[in-house]
C-alpha positions in Angstrom: 1.1 -40.7 -19.0 -2.3 -41.9 -17.8 -5.2 -40.2 -19.6 -6.6 -38.5 -16.5 -3.2 -37.5 -15.0 -2.6 -34.0 -13.7 0.5 -31.9 -14.0 0.7 -30.8 -10.3 -1.4 -32.0 -7.4 -1.0 -30.3 -4.0 -2.2 -32.2 -1.0 -3.2 -29.6 1.7 -4.8 -26.2 1.3 -3.4 -24.7 4.5 -1.2 -21.6 4.1 1.9 -23.5 2.7 -0.1 -25.4 0.1 -2.2 -22.3 -0.8 0.9 -20.1 -1.3 2.4 -22.8 -3.6 -0.8 -23.1 -5.6 -1.2 -19.3 -6.0 2.4 -18.9 -7.1 2.0 -21.7 -9.7 -1.4 -20.4 -11.0 -0.1 -16.8 -11.3 2.9 -18.1 -13.2 0.7 -19.9 -15.8 0.4 -23.5 -14.4 -2.9 -25.1 -13.3 -2.5 -27.1 -10.1 -5.2 -29.2 -8.4 -5.4 -28.7 -4.7 -6.8 -31.4 -2.4 -8.1 -30.5 1.1 -9.2 -33.0 3.7 -11.6 -30.6 5.5 -15.2 -30.2 4.2 -15.8 -27.2 1.9 -18.1 -25.5 4.4 -15.8 -25.9 7.4 -15.2 -22.6 9.2 -11.7 -21.1 9.1 -11.8 -19.6 12.6 -8.6 -21.0 14.0 -7.3 -18.6 16.6 -3.7 -20.0 16.8 -1.2 -17.2 16.6 1.3 -16.8 13.7 4.3 -14.6 13.6 5.1 -13.7 10.0 8.5 -12.4 9.1 8.8 -9.3 7.0 10.1 -11.5 4.2 6.9 -13.6 4.4 4.8 -10.4 4.2 6.6 -9.5 0.9 5.8 -12.9 -0.4 2.1 -12.6 0.4 2.1 -9.1 -1.1 3.4 -10.4 -4.4 0.6 -12.9 -4.5 -2.0 -10.3 -3.8 -3.0 -11.8 -0.4 -1.6 -9.2 2.0 -4.3 -6.6 0.9 -6.9 -9.1 2.1 -5.5 -9.2 5.7 -6.9 -6.4 7.8 -5.8 -7.2 11.4 -2.0 -8.0 11.4 -0.1 -6.3 14.3 3.4 -5.1 13.3 6.5 -6.0 15.4 8.9 -3.1 15.2 11.3 -4.2 18.0 12.3 -7.4 19.6 13.8 -7.4 23.1 16.0 -10.5 23.8 17.1 -11.2 27.4 17.7 -14.1 29.8 16.4 -14.4 33.4 18.7 -13.9 36.3 21.7 -12.5 34.3 23.2 -9.5 32.6 23.0 -9.0 28.9 20.2 -8.1 26.6 19.8 -7.2 22.9 17.3 -5.2 20.9 16.5 -5.8 17.2 14.7 -3.0 15.5 12.9 -2.4 12.2 14.3 1.1 12.1 17.9 -0.1 12.3 17.1 -2.5 9.4 15.4 0.3 7.5 12.1 -1.7 7.3 8.6 -0.8 8.3 8.4 -3.9 10.6 10.4 -6.9 11.5 7.3 -9.1 11.3 3.5 -9.3 11.9 1.3 -11.2 14.3 -2.1 -12.5 13.3 -4.3 -15.5 13.7 -3.9 -18.6 11.6 -7.6 -18.5 10.7 -7.4 -15.0 9.3 -4.4 -15.8 7.0 -6.0 -19.1 5.9 -9.2 -17.2 5.0 -7.3 -14.6 3.1 -5.5 -17.3 1.1 -8.7 -19.2 0.5 -10.4 -16.0 -0.9 -7.4 -15.5 -3.2 -7.5 -19.1 -4.4 -11.1 -18.7 -5.3 -10.5 -15.3 -7.0 -7.7 -16.9 -9.0 -9.9 -19.9 -10.0 -7.5 -22.4 -8.6 -9.1 -25.9 -8.9 -9.9 -27.4 -5.5 -11.4 -30.6 -4.2 -12.6 -30.7 -0.5 -13.2 -33.7 1.7 -10.3 -35.5 0.0 -7.2 -36.7 1.8 -4.0 -38.0 0.2 -3.2 -41.1 2.2 -0.2 -42.3 0.2 2.0 -40.8 -2.6 4.7 -42.7 -4.4 6.5 -42.7 -7.8 5.0 -45.3 -10.1 5.6 -45.7 -13.8 7.2 -42.3 -14.3 4.4 -40.5 -12.4 3.3 -39.8 -8.9 0.5 -42.1 -7.8 -1.7 -40.7 -5.0 -4.1 -42.9 -3.1 -6.9 -40.8 -2.0 -9.2 -41.4 1.0 -12.6 -39.9 1.6 -16.2 -40.9 0.7 -15.0 -42.5 -2.5 -11.4 -43.7 -2.4 -9.6 -43.4 -5.7 -6.2 -43.3 -7.4 -4.9 -40.0 -8.9 -1.8 -39.6 -11.1 0.4 -36.5 -11.5 3.7 -35.4 -12.8 4.4 -33.9 -9.4 2.7 -34.5 -6.1 3.3 -31.8 -3.5 2.7 -32.9 0.1 1.8 -29.8 2.1 -0.6 -31.4 4.6 1.7 -31.4 7.6 2.8 -35.0 7.0 -0.5 -36.7 7.9 -0.2 -39.4 5.2 0.3 -43.1 6.0 3.6 -43.1 4.0 5.3 -40.2 5.9 9.0 -41.1 5.9 11.0 -41.2 9.2 12.7 -38.0 10.1 16.4 -37.7 9.1 17.0 -35.6 12.2 14.7 -35.7 15.2 14.9 -34.5 18.8 12.3 -34.5 21.5 12.9 -31.4 23.6 10.9 -32.7 26.5 9.1 -29.3 26.5 5.5 -28.2 26.1 4.4 -24.7 25.0 1.6 -23.1 27.0 -0.1 -20.5 24.7 -2.5 -17.8 25.6 -3.4 -14.2 25.1 -2.5 -11.8 28.0 -3.3 -8.2 28.8 -0.5 -6.1 30.3 -0.6 -2.9 32.3 1.5 -1.0 29.8 0.7 -0.9 26.0 2.9 -3.0 23.9 4.0 -0.3 21.4 4.7 -3.1 18.9 7.5 -4.4 21.0 8.0 -8.2 21.2 9.9 -10.1 23.8 12.0 -13.3 23.7 13.0 -14.0 27.3 15.0 -17.1 28.1 14.5 -18.8 31.5 15.9 -22.1 32.9 12.6 -23.8 32.2 12.4 -22.6 28.6 11.8 -19.4 26.6 8.9 -17.0 27.2 7.8 -15.1 24.1 5.4 -12.2 24.1 4.1 -11.1 20.7 2.0 -8.0 20.2 -1.4 -8.9 18.9 -4.2 -6.3 18.7 -4.2 -4.5 22.0 -2.9 -7.6 23.9 0.1 -10.0 23.8 0.1 -13.5 22.4 2.1 -15.6 24.9 4.2 -18.7 24.2 5.5 -20.0 27.5 7.7 -23.1 27.3 8.3 -25.5 30.2 8.9 -29.2 31.0 5.8 -31.2 30.4 4.8 -31.7 34.1 5.4 -28.0 34.8 3.4 -26.9 31.7 0.5 -29.1 32.8 0.5 -27.5 36.2 0.7 -24.0 34.8 -2.0 -24.6 32.3 -4.4 -25.6 35.1 -3.7 -22.7 37.5 -6.4 -20.2 38.3 -6.2 -16.9 36.4 -4.7 -15.0 39.4 -2.1 -17.7 40.1 -1.3 -18.0 36.4 -0.6 -14.3 36.1 1.4 -14.3 39.3 3.6 -17.1 38.1 4.1 -15.5 34.7 5.0 -12.2 36.5 7.6 -13.9 38.6 9.2 -15.7 35.6 9.0 -12.8 33.1 9.5 -9.7 35.2 7.9 -6.3 35.1 9.1 -4.8 31.8 5.4 -4.5 30.7 4.1 -3.6 34.2 1.6 -6.0 35.7 -0.1 -8.9 33.8 -3.8 -8.1 34.2 -5.7 -10.9 32.4 -5.3 -14.2 30.5 -7.5 -15.7 27.8 -7.6 -18.7 25.4 -5.1 -21.0 27.1 -3.8 -24.1 25.3 -0.7 -26.3 25.1 1.3 -28.4 22.6 4.4 -30.5 22.8 7.7 -29.4 21.1 10.0 -31.4 19.0 12.3 -31.2 16.0 11.6 -33.4 13.0 13.5 -32.8 9.8 12.6 -34.9 6.8 13.7 -32.5 4.1 12.2 -31.6 0.8 13.9 -34.4 -1.3 11.3 -37.1 -0.6 11.7 -38.8 -4.0 11.1 -38.5 -7.8 7.7 -37.0 -8.6 6.9 -36.5 -4.9 8.1 -33.6 -2.7 7.3 -32.5 0.8 7.1 -28.9 2.0 6.2 -27.0 5.2 5.6 -29.1 8.2 5.6 -32.2 6.1 9.3 -31.5 5.5 10.3 -30.0 8.9 8.8 -29.0 12.3 10.8 -26.7 14.5 10.8 -25.4 18.1 8.9 -22.1 18.1 11.8 -20.1 19.5 12.7 -17.3 17.1 9.6 -18.0 15.0 11.3 -19.7 12.1 9.3 -22.8 11.3 6.2 -21.3 9.6 8.2 -18.8 7.6 10.5 -21.5 6.4 7.5 -23.4 5.1 6.2 -20.4 3.1 9.7 -20.1 1.5 9.5 -23.9 0.7 6.2 -23.2 -1.2 7.5 -20.1 -3.0 10.8 -21.7 -4.2 9.0 -24.9 -5.3 6.7 -22.9 -7.4 9.6 -21.0 -8.9 11.4 -24.4 -9.6 8.3 -25.7 -11.4 7.8 -22.6 -13.5 11.5 -22.7 -14.6 11.5 -26.4 -15.3 12.2 -27.3 -19.0 9.4 -29.1 -20.9 9.1 -32.7 -19.9 11.2 -32.3 -16.7 8.4 -31.4 -14.2 8.7 -33.7 -11.2 11.9 -35.3 -12.5 14.7 -36.4 -10.1 16.9 -33.6 -11.5 14.4 -30.9 -10.9 13.6 -32.0 -7.4 17.3 -32.5 -6.5 18.0 -28.9 -7.5 15.1 -27.6 -5.5 16.0 -29.7 -2.4 19.6 -28.5 -2.5 18.5 -24.9 -2.5 16.1 -25.6 0.4 18.8 -27.3 2.5 20.9 -24.1 2.2 18.0 -22.3 3.8 16.5 -24.9 6.2 19.6 -26.4 7.8 21.1 -23.1 9.1 17.7 -22.0 10.4 17.1 -25.4 12.1 20.7 -25.3 13.6 20.2 -21.8 14.9 16.9 -22.6 16.5 18.2 -25.9 18.0 21.3 -24.0 19.4 19.1 -21.4 21.1 17.0 -24.0 22.8 19.9 -26.0 24.1 22.2 -23.2 25.0 19.5 -21.2 26.8 17.9 -24.1 28.6 20.9 -25.3 30.6 21.4 -24.3 34.2 25.2 -24.6 33.9 26.7 -21.5 35.5 29.4 -21.2 32.9 26.9 -21.4 30.1 24.8 -18.8 32.0 27.6 -16.2 31.9 28.5 -17.1 28.3 24.9 -16.4 27.3 25.1 -13.0 29.0 28.3 -12.2 27.2 26.8 -13.3 23.9 23.8 -11.0 24.3 26.0 -8.1 25.3 28.2 -8.7 22.2 25.0 -8.8 20.0 23.9 -5.5 21.4 27.3 -3.9 21.0 28.0 -5.0 17.5 25.6 -3.6 14.8 26.9 -5.9 12.1 26.1 -9.0 14.2 22.5 -7.6 14.9 22.1 -7.0 11.2 23.2 -10.5 10.3 20.8 -12.1 12.9 17.9 -9.9 11.9 18.3 -10.5 8.1 18.6 -14.3 8.6 15.4 -14.3 10.7 13.5 -12.2 8.2 14.7 -13.5 4.9 16.4 -16.9 5.5 19.3 -17.7 3.1 18.6 -14.5 1.1 19.1 -12.3 4.1 
């Protein structure tokens, strides 16, 4: 073992890397966290996150949830498809939970986690990027970029930076949905009452997530259509959204903070190799329908920390340890990815037979409480649902 080697190095101090670091630190290990952004860079990212109730419990156990002051609960989710019969309603009351999930900004969660990292005295280095990570001589060797490039060795390198490194492996399972999500915040005539919507249309799903006194909008379309919609005047944008979504929330009154991003599926998995493991978006990126991707990444982080804390002396970062961890994560990730992919494909087709089958499926989901319970628990807790 090189003289200056670390036990665990985590590349990326975003929410996934931070959750992993906190769980390790609170369990008695001492990870080093590398973060590419400067130490004084503001954490004011307004992107919207939808946390499942399971993720809230995880953050609560780490002491982070108490630092978050502006998360909007989701107590019901209304699922429907445009132009057809059939709808379903998932509710927190039916699951005997205070909420199905919570909506907040990425920046607020990132700041709460950063404050907890500092309070827990987790070691951090800013302005340092892990460009490559590979097993070398029974250790992980990380090639670091930045003002002073260097080599760092560790028993385990955790890649939680979204997969930005030069050695990011090709995806095992990849699909370009040829869709772009237009995101914004919209004001509706009727108060949201903590009700979220997942509305499937031929162009793609429309999600409305209660956020403060507004809704966070995720509106999926083909790339050309998304580009057109994103450039519409406010009045035309609201009119088009009204036509596609309907009047369940009354009129759409205002839109703010528009943006767009392309959608694809990339699954690399958590079994990148001995002494090196990938979690979060570095392991998988999902379509945003059903809000599974970010929560899946947090579970990656939590279970990796548990695996490290339970590892026998001398086995940290070994092929055996990481193989066990990866097998457990596949049991969680693959069903979630398959469910998300199925929803996108099944609800995006204009085939009339598929249209009627979708309606029957939604009616069956509404009519069968055990089916609703199964879907809700998988969405909230993954494989442990």
